[in-house]
Structures are given as C-alpha cells and as structure tokens.
Steps between C-alpha positions, in 0.01 A plus 500: 500500500525863383312474169155423646540785753627761252149634438442554873843658535420752225169616650483875549224745570443758231395828664138583422617835365686306226202289392282585201279321251444255370372316802429130489164420344227305675631156402859582595383639833299186572807293417709704743235468771489124443871476573484751785229294671728197539621601842519328839151510652465333840154349524423572132312816599585705187528806726538750217319652206588739219372841393601635158543877459557629148384764255268768635479324838861607562405865444190478718695330780768768477237770542356319804848468654561874457161574656576269791845656546337838540250357753778349711750786463321832431835681477657254256740654250473485124804273464345238729168529318673451167674189634162364608343598166762301310502187721277301265550688174843379392470125447217407263384213722487457875395174661400535862568183696244499779559276803194339651550503875183441701456237766647155453513246781801316357714729285639821657444826315877549474536176301215599270657843445829327426325306226370824346850648523640197316241568228638854465853371452393224263307755292817708465680190373218407263493850352875489443475152347259639238727794424329769708637718775331514838529657843333406830392811692276586792516850649236667712209416263548132588410574863244779481142379565357768271710383206443136590123560483547660159683185389228275641733351761290350778542549872652152524744564216815705442727591212811285474628701207436713197685326215573756228554329163596631158775519244832617640619826345853461638725224627394411853765619745698240690560552868723346760368166617569343838758226537301189601804356675499800735133439580525128563555357843473148640302388799733350757334337795 
C-alpha cells in the first residue's frame, strides 16, 4: 500500500525565494496543467482558468504591486516595499489559478472555488513530478481589486492561488505533519 503513495508523502513546497531558472517550457507547462485539471468538478463547470506570468511581465507586475502598496499605505516602509517588489521576481514562472465564481443555479460558489483550490494542489504535484519545485501563495495581491484588474481578473472571478514554479536551489525543508489518527473521528448515532 505504501509504494503508490510514496510520491504524495514526499510532496513539499519549495519556498519561492529558493526557486530559480530554468522554468518549465511551454510544453512541460501544458503537460502539468493537463494533470492539474483532472480534479473533482461538480457539474463539469470547469470553474477555473490559468494566467502565466514570466519574463518581463514579472518585473512589470512587481512595479505595479509597489505602486499599489504606496496607494494603499502612503507611509509604508522600505522593507515592506522591498518584500512587495520581490513577490513575483524570484521564481521564473508563476501560474495564477483563477476561480470562476459568478452565478450558478445548481453548483454553489464554494464548491467551484474548492475545484480551483484542488487545481492549485494538483499543479504543485505535477511540478514536483516533472522535477520542479513549486509553492502555492496568495498574499494581499490576491484580494486587492486594483491588482486583480491588472491581472485581468473579472468581477465574477477571484485568485485561488499564485503557483510559483522553478528549479529548486536547495533541498525543500520538511515540516511537522499532522497525525491523521488524531484528526479522525467516527460518527456515532
């Protein structure tokens, strides 16, 4: 039973600050997205889409984030601005998983967002399967309407995650994991 689950058990996030080039090429990315799209999807709505950010777009987005930080917080310090400046400059590729929410008479928005969240996790696994490191992040840019407009995220959409992908420059750190036995309970009626 353990052998087929060993890959899942070894999954770790590689911090974006430890990701560098090379990034997956176009074909490798499409292969990862193919696997990441095989998620539970109640009603077959495909309530997600992808936005690729790489190359000069990362620099331009970073500049927009710094500008927006100053708009929101006029007294922001240099350290916070530098953190914002570097958000999208470390990993060579960022895939934004955008959840399509909107109205749906049958499938609740929470279930459709859950599908997009599953895509984020599956994309992490696909990146690792192809030998890349990846990290799922959000942060304030995922919720700011000004940044969302810059990304082309519609009023009926939201960001499920920024998936930073690249080549790991260091061994991904392990962390304590929960004991599933401690989390499991049985319904007793």
